[in-house]
C-alpha positions as CSV (number, residue, x, y, z in Angstrom):
1,M,64.0,-15.8,-1.3
2,A,60.5,-15.7,0.2
3,E,58.0,-13.5,-1.6
4,E,57.3,-10.4,0.4
5,K,53.8,-10.1,1.8
6,K,51.7,-7.5,0.1
7,N,51.2,-4.3,2.1
8,L,47.6,-4.1,3.2
9,F,47.6,-0.4,2.4
10,D,48.9,-0.7,-1.1
11,Y,46.6,1.0,-3.7
12,D,47.3,-0.2,-7.2
13,E,45.5,-1.8,-10.2
14,S,44.7,-5.0,-8.2
15,S,42.8,-2.9,-5.6
16,I,40.1,-2.0,-8.2
17,K,37.3,-4.5,-8.4
18,T,34.4,-4.5,-10.9
19,L,31.3,-6.3,-9.7
20,D,28.5,-7.6,-11.9
21,W,25.2,-5.8,-11.2
22,Q,23.7,-8.7,-9.3
23,E,26.8,-9.1,-7.2
24,H,26.7,-5.4,-6.3
25,I,23.1,-5.6,-5.2
26,R,23.6,-8.7,-3.2
27,L,26.7,-7.2,-1.6
28,R,25.1,-3.9,-0.7
29,P,21.3,-4.6,-0.6
30,G,20.7,-1.7,1.8
31,M,21.5,0.8,-1.0
32,Y,18.7,-0.6,-3.1
33,I,16.0,-1.8,-0.7
34,G,16.7,0.0,2.6
35,K,17.1,-2.7,5.2
36,L,16.7,-6.4,5.1
37,G,14.7,-7.5,8.2
38,D,12.4,-10.6,8.7
39,G,9.1,-9.0,7.8
40,S,8.3,-7.8,11.3
41,S,8.6,-4.1,10.2
42,A,6.5,-2.5,7.4
43,D,9.7,-1.2,5.8
44,D,11.5,-4.5,5.7
45,G,13.0,-5.7,2.5
46,I,10.5,-8.3,1.5
47,Y,7.8,-5.7,1.4
48,V,10.0,-3.4,-0.7
49,L,10.6,-6.2,-3.2
50,L,6.8,-6.6,-3.6
51,K,6.3,-2.9,-3.9
52,E,9.0,-2.5,-6.6
53,V,7.1,-5.0,-8.8
54,V,3.6,-3.6,-8.0
55,D,4.8,-0.1,-8.7
56,N,5.4,-1.0,-12.3
57,C,1.9,-2.3,-12.6
58,I,0.5,0.9,-11.0
59,D,2.5,3.0,-13.5
60,E,0.9,1.1,-16.4
61,H,-2.5,1.7,-14.8
62,T,-1.7,5.4,-14.4
63,M,-0.9,5.6,-18.1
64,G,-4.3,4.2,-18.9
65,Y,-3.4,0.5,-19.4
66,G,-4.8,-2.2,-17.2
67,K,-7.6,-1.8,-14.7
68,S,-6.6,-4.6,-12.3
69,V,-3.6,-6.3,-10.7
70,D,-3.6,-9.8,-9.4
71,I,-1.3,-10.7,-6.4
72,A,-0.8,-14.0,-4.7
73,I,1.6,-15.0,-1.9
74,E,1.8,-18.7,-1.0
75,K,4.5,-20.2,1.2
76,G,7.0,-17.4,0.3
77,T,6.3,-17.4,-3.4
78,V,5.0,-14.1,-4.7
79,T,3.2,-13.8,-8.0
80,V,2.1,-10.4,-9.5
81,R,0.2,-10.1,-12.8
82,D,-0.9,-6.9,-14.4
83,Y,-2.9,-6.3,-17.6
84,G,-1.0,-3.4,-19.0
85,R,0.9,-3.3,-22.3
86,G,3.4,-6.0,-21.4
87,I,7.2,-5.7,-21.7
88,P,8.3,-5.6,-25.4
89,L,9.2,-9.2,-26.0
90,G,12.7,-8.5,-27.3
91,K,13.6,-6.7,-24.1
92,V,12.2,-9.1,-21.4
93,V,15.6,-10.2,-20.2
94,D,17.2,-6.7,-20.4
95,V,14.4,-5.0,-18.4
96,V,14.8,-7.2,-15.4
97,S,18.6,-7.8,-15.5
98,K,20.4,-4.7,-16.9
99,I,20.8,-1.7,-14.7
100,N,19.5,1.6,-16.2
101,T,17.3,-0.2,-18.7
102,G,13.6,0.8,-18.8
103,A,11.0,2.9,-20.5
104,K,10.8,5.4,-17.7
105,Y,13.8,7.4,-18.8
106,D,11.5,8.6,-21.6
107,S,9.4,11.2,-19.8
108,K,7.0,11.3,-22.7
109,V,6.0,7.7,-22.0
110,F,5.9,8.0,-18.2
111,Q,5.2,11.6,-17.3
112,K,4.6,11.2,-13.6
113,S,5.5,7.6,-12.6
114,V,7.0,6.1,-9.4
115,G,9.8,3.9,-10.7
116,L,12.2,6.3,-12.5
117,N,15.7,4.8,-12.1
118,G,15.5,1.3,-13.7
119,V,16.7,-0.4,-10.6
120,G,13.6,-1.8,-8.9
121,T,12.9,-5.1,-10.6
122,K,16.7,-5.8,-11.0
123,A,17.0,-5.6,-7.2
124,V,14.1,-8.0,-6.8
125,N,15.7,-10.4,-9.3
126,A,19.1,-10.2,-7.7
127,L,17.7,-10.8,-4.2
128,S,15.4,-13.7,-5.1
129,S,16.5,-17.4,-5.0
130,Y,14.1,-17.8,-8.0
131,F,12.7,-15.1,-10.3
132,K,10.5,-15.6,-13.4
133,V,9.1,-13.0,-15.7
134,T,6.6,-13.5,-18.5
135,A,5.5,-10.8,-20.9
136,F,2.2,-11.2,-22.8
137,R,1.9,-8.9,-25.9
138,D,-0.4,-9.1,-28.9
139,G,-1.0,-12.8,-28.9
140,K,2.6,-13.8,-28.1
141,Q,4.5,-14.4,-24.9
142,K,8.1,-14.7,-23.7
143,T,9.5,-16.0,-20.4
144,A,12.9,-15.7,-18.7
145,E,14.0,-17.5,-15.5
146,F,16.7,-16.4,-13.1
147,Q,18.4,-17.6,-9.9
148,K,19.9,-14.9,-7.7
149,G,20.0,-12.5,-10.7
150,I,21.7,-15.0,-13.1
151,L,19.8,-16.0,-16.2
152,T,19.1,-19.8,-16.2
153,K,16.7,-20.1,-19.0
154,E,15.4,-17.9,-21.8
155,H,12.3,-19.3,-23.4
156,K,11.5,-18.8,-27.1
157,E,8.6,-16.7,-28.1
158,E,5.3,-18.6,-28.4
159,K,1.7,-18.0,-29.1
160,T,-0.8,-17.3,-26.3
161,T,-4.5,-16.6,-25.7
162,E,-3.6,-14.6,-22.6
163,G,-4.4,-10.8,-22.5
164,N,-1.6,-8.3,-22.6
165,G,0.4,-7.6,-19.5
166,T,3.3,-8.9,-17.4
167,E,3.6,-11.6,-14.8
168,V,6.4,-11.7,-12.3
169,L,7.0,-14.6,-9.9
170,F,9.7,-14.5,-7.3
171,V,10.9,-16.2,-4.1
172,P,12.9,-13.9,-1.7
173,D,16.3,-15.4,-1.0
174,D,16.2,-16.8,2.5
175,S,20.0,-16.5,2.8
176,V,19.5,-12.7,2.5
177,F,16.1,-12.4,4.3
178,K,16.6,-14.7,7.3
179,N,13.5,-16.3,8.9
180,Y,11.3,-14.0,6.9
181,H,7.5,-14.0,7.1
182,Y,4.8,-11.8,5.5
183,I,2.5,-10.0,7.9
184,H,-0.9,-9.6,6.2
185,E,-1.7,-6.3,7.8
186,Y,1.3,-4.5,6.3
187,M,0.3,-5.7,2.8
188,D,-3.3,-4.8,3.5
189,N,-2.3,-1.2,4.1
190,Q,0.0,-1.1,1.1
191,F,-2.7,-2.4,-1.3
192,W,-5.4,0.0,0.1
193,N,-3.0,2.9,-0.4
194,Y,-2.5,1.9,-4.0
195,C,-6.3,1.9,-4.5
196,Y,-6.9,5.2,-2.6
197,L,-4.5,6.9,-5.0
198,N,-5.9,5.3,-8.1
199,A,-9.6,5.5,-7.9
200,G,-11.2,2.6,-9.8
201,L,-8.1,0.4,-9.7
202,V,-8.9,-3.2,-8.5
203,I,-6.3,-5.2,-6.7
204,N,-7.0,-8.9,-6.0
205,F,-4.9,-10.4,-3.3
206,N,-5.3,-14.0,-2.2
207,G,-9.0,-13.8,-2.8
208,K,-9.6,-10.4,-1.3
209,K,-10.7,-7.4,-3.5
210,Y,-9.4,-3.9,-2.9
211,V,-11.0,-0.9,-4.7
212,S,-11.7,2.7,-3.8
213,K,-14.2,5.2,-5.3
214,N,-13.4,8.4,-3.3
215,G,-9.6,8.4,-3.0
216,L,-8.1,10.1,0.1
217,L,-11.6,10.5,1.6
218,D,-11.9,6.8,1.8
219,L,-8.4,6.6,3.4
220,L,-9.2,9.0,6.2
221,Q,-12.6,7.3,6.8
222,R,-10.7,4.1,7.3
223,K,-8.0,5.6,9.5
224,T,-10.3,7.5,11.9
225,N,-13.2,6.9,14.2
226,E,-16.3,8.8,13.0
227,D,-17.5,9.3,16.6
228,E,-14.3,11.1,17.5
229,L,-14.1,13.5,14.6
230,R,-14.7,17.2,15.4
231,Y,-16.1,17.9,11.9
232,P,-16.7,15.9,8.7
233,I,-13.6,15.2,6.6
234,I,-12.6,18.0,4.3
235,H,-11.8,16.5,0.8
236,L,-10.2,18.8,-1.8
237,K,-9.0,17.8,-5.3
238,G,-7.1,19.8,-7.9
239,E,-4.8,19.2,-10.8
240,D,-1.9,17.0,-9.6
241,I,-3.0,17.4,-5.9
242,E,-5.5,15.9,-3.5
243,I,-6.0,16.6,0.2
244,A,-8.2,15.3,3.0
245,I,-8.2,16.9,6.5
246,T,-10.0,16.4,9.8
247,H,-9.2,16.8,13.6
248,E,-9.7,14.0,16.2
249,N,-9.6,13.9,20.0
250,Q,-6.1,12.3,20.2
251,Y,-2.7,13.9,20.8
252,G,-0.1,14.5,18.1
253,E,-0.3,15.0,14.4
254,E,-1.1,12.1,11.9
255,Y,-0.2,12.4,8.2
256,Y,-0.3,10.1,5.2
257,S,1.7,11.6,2.3
258,F,2.1,10.4,-1.2
259,V,4.0,11.3,-4.4
260,N,3.0,9.8,-7.8
261,G,1.2,7.0,-5.9
262,Q,4.2,6.3,-3.6
263,F,3.6,6.3,0.2
264,T,6.3,8.7,1.5
265,T,6.5,7.4,5.1
266,Q,9.1,10.0,6.0
267,G,7.3,12.9,4.3
268,G,9.5,15.4,2.5
269,T,9.0,18.7,0.7
270,H,5.3,18.2,-0.1
271,L,4.4,17.4,3.5
272,A,6.4,20.3,4.9
273,A,4.6,22.5,2.4
274,F,1.2,21.2,3.5
275,R,2.0,21.7,7.3
276,E,3.2,25.3,6.6
277,G,0.4,26.1,4.1
278,F,-2.3,24.8,6.4
279,V,-1.2,27.0,9.3
280,K,-1.0,30.1,7.1
281,T,-4.4,29.5,5.5
282,I,-6.1,29.0,8.9
283,R,-4.5,32.1,10.4
284,E,-5.6,34.2,7.4
285,F,-9.1,32.7,7.4
286,Y,-9.8,33.4,11.1
287,K,-7.6,36.6,11.1
288,K,-5.9,35.4,14.2
289,D,-2.2,34.5,14.9
290,Y,-2.8,31.1,16.4
291,D,0.2,29.0,17.4
292,A,1.1,26.4,14.7
293,A,1.0,23.6,17.3
294,D,-2.6,24.6,18.3
295,I,-3.7,24.6,14.6
296,R,-2.2,21.2,13.8
297,G,-2.7,19.5,17.2
298,S,-4.9,16.3,16.8
299,I,-4.9,16.7,13.0
300,C,-5.3,13.7,10.7
301,A,-4.6,14.5,7.1
302,A,-3.6,13.0,3.8
303,I,-1.9,14.7,0.9
304,S,-1.1,13.3,-2.6
305,V,0.8,15.2,-5.3
306,R,1.9,14.2,-8.8
307,V,5.4,15.5,-9.7
308,Q,7.4,15.4,-12.9
309,E,10.8,13.8,-12.4
310,P,10.5,13.4,-8.6
311,V,13.8,13.3,-6.6
312,F,13.7,11.0,-3.6
313,E,16.3,10.9,-0.8
314,S,16.8,7.2,-1.1
315,Q,16.1,4.3,-3.5
316,T,13.2,3.1,-1.4
317,K,11.5,6.5,-2.1
318,T,10.2,7.2,1.5
319,K,11.1,10.9,1.5
320,L,10.6,13.4,-1.3
321,G,13.5,15.8,-1.9
322,S,12.1,17.7,-5.0
323,N,11.4,21.4,-4.5
324,V,9.6,21.9,-7.9
325,V,6.5,20.2,-9.3
326,Y,7.6,20.3,-12.9
327,E,10.3,22.0,-15.0
328,G,9.7,25.8,-15.0
329,G,6.8,25.4,-12.6
330,P,6.1,26.6,-9.1
331,T,8.1,25.5,-6.0
332,M,6.4,22.8,-3.9
333,K,5.8,25.3,-1.2
334,N,4.0,27.7,-3.5
335,F,2.1,24.9,-5.3
336,V,0.6,23.4,-2.1
337,G,0.3,26.7,-0.3
338,D,-1.6,28.4,-3.1
339,F,-4.0,25.4,-3.4
340,L,-4.8,25.5,0.3
341,A,-5.1,29.3,0.3
342,R,-7.7,29.1,-2.5
343,D,-9.6,25.8,-2.1
344,L,-9.4,25.3,1.7
345,D,-10.3,29.0,2.3
346,L,-13.3,28.7,-0.1
347,F,-14.4,25.4,1.6
348,L,-14.4,27.1,5.0
349,H,-16.4,30.1,3.8
350,K,-19.0,27.7,2.2
351,N,-19.2,25.5,5.3
352,P,-19.5,27.8,8.4
353,S,-20.4,24.9,10.7
354,V,-17.1,23.1,9.9
355,A,-15.2,26.4,10.3
356,E,-16.7,26.9,13.7
357,A,-15.9,23.3,14.8
358,L,-12.3,23.7,13.6
359,K,-12.0,27.0,15.5
360,K,-13.2,25.3,18.8
361,R,-10.7,22.5,18.3
362,I,-7.8,25.0,17.8
363,E,-8.9,27.0,20.9
364,Q,-9.1,23.9,23.0
365,N,-5.6,23.0,22.0
366,E,-4.5,26.5,22.9
367,K,-6.1,26.3,26.3
368,E,-4.5,22.9,27.1
369,R,-1.1,24.1,25.9
370,K,-1.2,27.1,28.2
371,E,-2.3,25.0,31.2
372,L,0.7,22.7,30.5
373,A,3.2,25.6,30.0
374,G,4.1,26.1,33.7
375,I,4.7,22.4,34.6
376,K,6.4,21.8,31.2
377,K,9.0,24.4,32.0
378,L,9.9,22.9,35.4
379,A,9.8,19.3,34.1
380,N,12.1,20.2,31.2
381,E,14.6,21.9,33.5
382,R,14.6,18.7,35.6
383,A,15.0,16.5,32.5
384,K,17.9,18.7,31.3
385,K,19.8,18.2,34.5
386,A,19.0,14.5,34.6
387,N,20.1,14.0,31.0
388,L,23.6,15.2,31.8
389,H,23.9,12.2,34.0
390,N,21.1,10.1,32.8
391,K,21.8,6.5,33.9
392,K,18.5,5.4,32.4
393,L,19.7,5.9,28.8
394,R,22.7,4.2,27.2
395,D,22.7,5.9,23.9
396,C,24.0,4.8,20.5
397,R,26.0,6.7,17.9
398,F,23.5,6.9,15.0
399,H,20.0,8.3,15.2
400,Y,16.9,8.1,13.1
401,N,16.8,11.9,12.7
402,D,20.4,12.3,11.7
403,E,20.9,14.3,8.6
404,A,22.2,12.1,5.7
405,T,24.5,14.1,3.5
406,G,27.9,13.9,1.9
407,K,29.9,10.9,0.9
408,D,28.6,8.8,3.8
409,K,24.9,9.5,3.0
410,D,24.1,5.8,2.0
411,K,25.8,4.5,5.2
412,V,23.9,6.9,7.4
413,I,20.5,6.0,5.7
414,E,21.2,2.3,6.2
415,K,22.1,2.9,9.9
416,Q,19.0,5.1,10.5
417,K,16.8,2.2,9.5
418,E,18.5,0.0,12.1
419,T,18.4,2.5,15.1
420,T,16.7,0.8,18.0
421,I,16.0,1.7,21.6
422,F,15.2,-1.2,24.0
423,I,13.0,-0.2,27.0
424,T,13.7,-2.7,29.7
425,E,13.1,-3.2,33.4
426,G,15.6,-4.2,36.1
427,D,19.3,-4.0,36.3
428,S,20.1,-7.5,35.3
429,A,18.1,-7.4,32.0
430,S,19.4,-3.9,31.2
431,G,22.9,-5.1,31.9
432,S,22.7,-8.1,29.6
433,I,21.3,-5.9,26.7
434,T,23.8,-3.1,27.3
435,K,26.8,-5.5,27.2
436,S,25.7,-7.3,24.1
437,R,24.1,-4.5,22.0
438,N,25.5,-2.8,18.9
439,V,26.7,0.5,20.2
440,E,26.4,2.1,16.8
441,T,22.6,1.6,16.4
442,Q,21.2,0.2,19.7
443,A,20.3,2.2,22.8
444,V,18.9,1.0,26.1
445,F,16.4,2.8,28.4
446,S,16.1,1.3,31.9
447,L,12.8,1.5,33.8
448,R,12.9,1.6,37.6
449,G,10.0,-0.7,38.0
450,K,6.4,-0.7,36.8
451,P,5.5,2.6,35.1
452,L,2.4,4.5,36.0
453,N,-1.0,3.5,34.5
454,C,-1.7,6.7,32.6
455,Y,-5.1,5.7,31.1
456,G,-7.6,8.5,31.4
457,L,-5.0,11.0,32.5
458,T,-4.1,14.2,30.6
459,K,-0.7,14.9,29.0
460,K,0.2,16.8,32.2
461,V,1.3,13.4,33.6
462,V,4.0,13.0,31.0
463,Y,5.7,16.0,32.6
464,E,4.8,15.3,36.2
465,N,6.1,11.7,36.0
466,E,9.9,11.9,35.8
467,E,10.3,8.5,34.1
468,F,7.8,9.4,31.4
469,N,9.4,12.8,30.9
470,L,12.9,11.3,30.5
471,L,11.5,8.7,28.1
472,Q,9.9,11.3,25.8
473,H,13.2,13.2,25.9
474,A,15.2,10.1,25.0
475,L,12.9,9.5,22.1
476,N,12.9,13.2,21.2
477,I,9.1,13.3,20.6
478,E,8.1,16.1,22.9
479,D,7.3,18.6,20.2
480,N,6.6,16.4,17.2
481,Y,7.0,12.9,15.9
482,E,9.2,14.0,13.0
483,D,12.3,14.3,15.2
484,L,12.1,10.7,16.5
485,R,15.6,9.5,17.4
486,Y,15.1,5.7,16.9
487,N,13.3,3.9,14.1
488,N,12.5,0.9,16.4
489,I,11.1,1.2,19.9
490,V,11.4,-2.3,21.4
491,I,9.7,-3.1,24.7
492,A,11.9,-5.8,26.3
493,T,10.4,-7.4,29.4
494,D,10.2,-10.8,31.0
495,A,7.5,-13.1,29.6
496,D,5.8,-13.5,33.0
497,V,2.8,-11.8,34.6
498,D,4.8,-8.8,35.8
499,G,6.5,-8.4,32.4
500,M,3.2,-8.6,30.6
501,H,1.8,-5.9,32.9
502,I,4.8,-3.6,32.2
503,R,4.2,-4.1,28.4
504,L,0.5,-3.1,28.8
505,L,1.5,0.0,30.8
506,L,4.0,1.1,28.2
507,M,1.7,0.5,25.3
508,T,-1.0,2.5,27.2
509,F,1.5,5.4,27.5
510,F,2.3,5.3,23.7
511,L,-1.3,4.9,22.6
512,Q,-2.6,7.6,24.9
513,F,-0.1,10.3,24.2
514,F,2.0,9.3,21.1
515,P,-0.3,7.1,19.0
516,D,1.4,8.0,15.7
517,L,4.4,6.0,16.9
518,V,2.2,2.9,17.0
519,K,0.3,3.8,13.8
520,N,3.5,4.3,11.9
521,G,4.9,0.9,12.9
522,H,7.7,2.0,15.3
523,V,6.7,0.1,18.5
524,F,7.6,-3.6,19.0
525,I,7.7,-6.3,21.6
526,L,11.0,-8.2,21.9
527,E,10.7,-12.0,21.6
528,T,13.3,-13.9,23.5
529,P,13.6,-17.7,23.8
530,L,11.8,-19.5,26.5
531,F,14.1,-22.6,26.3
532,R,17.6,-23.6,25.6
533,V,18.0,-27.2,24.4
534,R,21.5,-28.6,24.0
535,N,23.8,-31.5,23.9
536,K,27.6,-31.5,23.5
537,Q,27.5,-30.9,19.8
538,E,24.7,-28.3,19.3
539,T,22.6,-25.7,21.1
540,I,19.1,-24.7,20.0
541,Y,17.1,-21.8,21.3
542,C,13.3,-22.2,21.3
543,Y,10.7,-19.6,21.4
544,D,7.7,-21.8,22.3
545,E,6.7,-25.3,23.3
546,G,6.5,-26.5,19.7
547,E,10.0,-25.4,18.9
548,K,11.3,-27.1,22.1
549,Q,9.7,-30.4,21.1
550,A,11.2,-30.2,17.6
551,A,14.6,-29.4,19.1
552,V,14.4,-32.4,21.5
553,K,13.5,-34.6,18.6
554,K,16.3,-33.3,16.4
555,L,19.1,-33.7,19.1
556,G,17.8,-37.1,20.2
557,G,18.7,-38.8,23.4
558,K,18.3,-36.7,26.6
559,P,19.4,-33.2,25.8
560,E,19.8,-30.6,28.6
561,I,16.7,-28.3,28.7
562,T,16.9,-24.9,30.4
563,R,13.8,-22.7,30.8
564,F,14.6,-19.0,30.9
565,K,12.3,-17.4,33.5
566,G,13.5,-13.8,32.9
567,L,15.8,-11.8,30.6
568,G,18.4,-11.5,33.4
569,E,19.0,-15.3,33.2
570,I,20.3,-15.0,29.7
571,S,24.0,-14.3,29.6
572,P,25.3,-11.2,27.6
573,E,27.0,-13.6,25.2
574,E,23.8,-15.4,24.4
575,F,21.7,-12.2,24.4
576,G,23.8,-10.8,21.6
577,R,22.3,-13.2,19.1
578,F,18.7,-12.4,20.2
579,I,19.1,-8.7,19.5
580,G,21.3,-9.1,16.4
581,A,20.6,-9.7,12.7
582,E,18.2,-12.5,13.5
583,M,16.3,-10.6,16.3
584,R,12.6,-11.6,16.5
585,K,10.3,-8.8,17.4
586,E,6.5,-8.6,17.3
587,P,5.0,-5.3,16.0
588,V,2.4,-3.5,18.1
589,M,-0.3,-2.9,15.5
590,L,-3.6,-1.1,15.4
591,L,-6.0,-2.2,12.7
592,P,-7.8,0.7,11.0
593,E,-11.1,-0.5,12.5
594,T,-9.6,-0.5,16.0
595,H,-10.2,2.7,18.0
596,I,-7.6,3.6,20.6
597,Q,-9.9,4.8,23.4
598,Q,-12.1,1.7,23.1
599,V,-9.1,-0.5,23.4
600,L,-7.6,1.3,26.3
601,E,-10.9,1.4,28.1
602,Y,-11.2,-2.4,27.7
603,Y,-7.7,-3.3,28.9
604,M,-6.8,-0.4,31.2
605,G,-10.0,1.0,32.5
606,K,-12.0,-0.2,35.5
607,N,-12.7,-3.9,35.6
608,T,-15.8,-4.8,33.7
609,P,-17.4,-8.3,33.8
610,D,-16.3,-8.8,30.1
611,R,-12.7,-8.0,30.8
612,Q,-12.6,-10.1,34.0
613,E,-13.9,-13.0,32.1
614,F,-11.3,-12.4,29.3
615,I,-8.4,-12.2,31.7
616,I,-9.4,-15.3,33.7
617,D,-9.9,-17.4,30.5
618,N,-6.7,-16.3,28.8
619,L,-4.5,-16.2,31.9
620,K,-5.5,-19.7,32.9
621,V,-4.5,-21.0,29.4
622,E,-1.1,-19.2,29.6
623,L,-0.5,-20.4,33.2
624,D,-1.4,-24.0,32.2
625,K,1.3,-23.8,29.4
626,V,3.9,-22.5,31.9
627,E,3.2,-25.2,34.4
628,E,3.5,-27.9,31.7
629,T,6.9,-26.7,30.7
630,V,8.5,-25.9,34.1
């Protein structure tokens, strides 16, 4: 008698699986490091791996051990060396390979550290094709080597002349992080942040030295243009709190928030307390009930707090959930609010010229807001009607601003990271993306044609221009950047002259009116292949001439070569792979020393001899390349 097939819905002893720690991390990496990615986003997994290792070095420095950290990245191999106390030699293997093993559970040893859960280096170990840790301690050293989290060699203790500390070397597993590459600017920001929060700490990275003497004051000086500041940066320090504040000429609010040296990119209770406390202090100082949006408009501020036993909303620690600073102590709201009410109020009384400049900035915001009020109301009524039947937007199910709670919290957080809106032009390109997208996490916004060049115009144009108004509503950024609905805003245009122009016009829109989207790494350019090279056995998609030549060589003979002149020429079936797990996208980045108005004036202002020369020289090179390949 044939054995009956097992019912797929049976729930018995055989349904229960126990995974080793490294198997679980590799099966569900998003639970430990957020998203995977290829390195094109600042929150991609390869940067989280690096951060997890460096965080341990910073905690040692915070405790008073080790004044410098050496970091090197060469061809995908990452080496991090600190000069702290070094892992106790008898626990070298356990610390990097046993979940919930570490010194940070003892709050007497690490009072206000970043890494509290004993998971960080284990995740790095499990997600690396090769991982080696060496502890140097009191004239002795011990090394352990791993592959994908599995111990391959445990060395015996031996004598050493090296100073105390720990060295970790790892190679991210390219079967997990596909086509990954490190972008120097992301690491540059990360290392500077470590130094701003730990005055005197020296980080040496690939021959470059990072060190800060003035903490958050240095951070804001680097992030702002001195010529555009309304008043000198206000820098306030207290026990377990540091704040820097100024106002610029740009739109929006720009914040850099930190907890125990951790850059909380999504803010949390400390940032909410700052935003509320700042408004309250300003109202009380000027004895006037200014609108909160007028007080915070154009602000650029940084806040750092140190908290005992911080509670973060995810393993990657990008949002603080703690409401208290330490056991039995004040709420975060009271702690930050009281500090501002005392120290900021005192500063403004002592510096009347700063107080006057701040008042003028607030009143200018108030005037601009009232001027916008009438047109804003009409535009929003139009947008509301249009949104009911908005053919421009094909939305997705998950959004970046979804509330992550309950049993599906981890799933929602993972999907939030993936949320993407493609801004594309033309029905054919929009159609291909719409048919091949992931409806859970990918939305499409279709442009009618070339958007308006908004350089030099006021924010009134965002409401007067129907397309811009619908776009800001789709992104949900009208009132503030915190309610952004998509983590990734991807401009998807043809790689021809018209497509390049549309890219520039859209980037002008974001830089002019919503610069925080660019500064916080949310805006990208979609890269799609220029060529398809194939024979009967294999198809290779190539993104530039070099890749095309390599593909022709690999396939041999005379393969068929197709050049894609526009996104509409790529079938939906093919397009699916270009916006899937292996999507290539180039981040739109602003270096700290780059000032928005200067950039926009150069590219989008009236033609100057310099710009004409730049366009002629560079366009000729690009056109020559195109002619060679057609």
